[in-house]
C-alpha positions in Angstrom: 120.5 108.3 -60.0 118.9 108.3 -56.8 115.7 110.5 -57.2 115.2 108.7 -60.2 114.2 105.6 -58.8 112.4 107.0 -55.7 110.1 108.2 -58.5 110.0 105.0 -60.0 108.8 104.0 -56.5 106.4 106.1 -56.1 104.9 106.3 -59.5 104.6 102.0 -58.4 102.7 103.4 -55.1 100.9 106.0 -57.0 99.8 102.4 -59.2 98.9 100.4 -56.0 97.0 102.5 -54.5 94.9 103.7 -57.2 94.5 100.1 -58.3 93.4 98.9 -54.1 90.6 102.5 -54.5 89.3 100.9 -57.9 89.0 97.6 -56.1 87.5 99.2 -53.3 85.1 101.1 -54.8 84.3 97.9 -57.3 83.7 95.7 -53.4 82.4 98.2 -52.1 78.5 96.7 -53.5 79.1 93.5 -52.4 80.0 95.2 -48.2 76.6 96.3 -48.8 74.6 93.2 -49.4 73.0 91.9 -45.9 73.8 87.8 -47.2 76.9 88.2 -49.2 78.7 90.5 -46.7 77.7 87.3 -43.8 79.1 84.6 -46.2 82.0 82.7 -44.5 84.1 83.5 -47.9 83.8 87.8 -47.6 85.2 87.5 -43.7 87.8 84.5 -45.1 88.7 86.6 -47.8 88.8 89.7 -45.7 91.0 87.6 -42.9 92.9 86.3 -45.5 94.1 89.5 -45.9 95.0 90.6 -43.1 96.9 88.2 -42.7 98.8 88.2 -45.6 99.5 92.2 -44.7 100.4 91.7 -41.4 102.7 89.1 -42.1 104.2 91.6 -44.5 105.0 94.2 -42.5 106.6 91.4 -40.8 109.0 89.8 -42.8 109.2 92.6 -45.3 111.8 95.1 -43.1 113.7 91.6 -41.7 113.9 90.0 -45.5 114.7 93.8 -46.9 117.4 94.2 -43.7 119.2 91.0 -44.8 119.8 91.7 -48.4 120.9 95.5 -47.1 123.5 93.6 -45.4 124.8 91.1 -48.1 124.9 94.2 -50.5 126.9 96.5 -48.2 129.5 93.2 -47.9 129.5 92.9 -51.2 130.3 96.8 -51.3 132.9 95.9 -49.6 135.3 93.1 -51.6 134.0 95.2 -54.6 136.3 97.7 -57.4 135.1 101.3 -57.8 132.8 100.3 -60.9 131.3 97.5 -59.0 130.2 100.2 -55.9 128.4 102.0 -57.3 126.0 98.4 -58.7 125.8 97.8 -54.8 124.5 100.9 -53.8 121.7 101.4 -56.4 121.1 97.8 -54.9 121.7 99.1 -51.6 119.3 101.3 -52.5 116.7 100.1 -54.1 115.7 97.9 -51.1 115.0 99.8 -48.4 112.9 101.7 -51.5 110.8 98.1 -51.6 110.9 97.7 -48.4 109.4 101.3 -48.0 106.7 100.9 -50.4 106.0 97.8 -49.4 105.5 98.1 -44.9 103.5 101.5 -46.5 100.9 99.1 -49.4 100.7 96.3 -46.4 99.0 98.9 -43.6 97.8 101.2 -46.3 95.5 97.9 -47.1 95.3 96.9 -43.8 93.8 99.7 -43.1 91.5 99.6 -45.7 90.8 96.5 -44.7 89.7 97.5 -41.1 87.0 99.5 -41.7 85.3 96.4 -43.6 85.3 94.5 -40.0 
């Protein structure tokens, strides 16, 4: 069951990377135009994306850690049937945290090349 959740998260990460690649492929001509790349809108959007990705890399592990602590407390008070559900939620929180941090780091790295 953990493997299927990991495979779902991996498919989501692949979709995120492909989507980011498509967006970048369409924005390269916009960044290449001299008037557009020096505009306040483009520079502000770059700074906004950079700030959001940095904050996501900081906040995702903190939120995931708090959720994992909560899920562990709930798991300790659960019966045998519910323990499996809480274990799945803990696994989902870990995989989601890794996906969020990797996704924001990749996006931050890509945006960093345009600055």
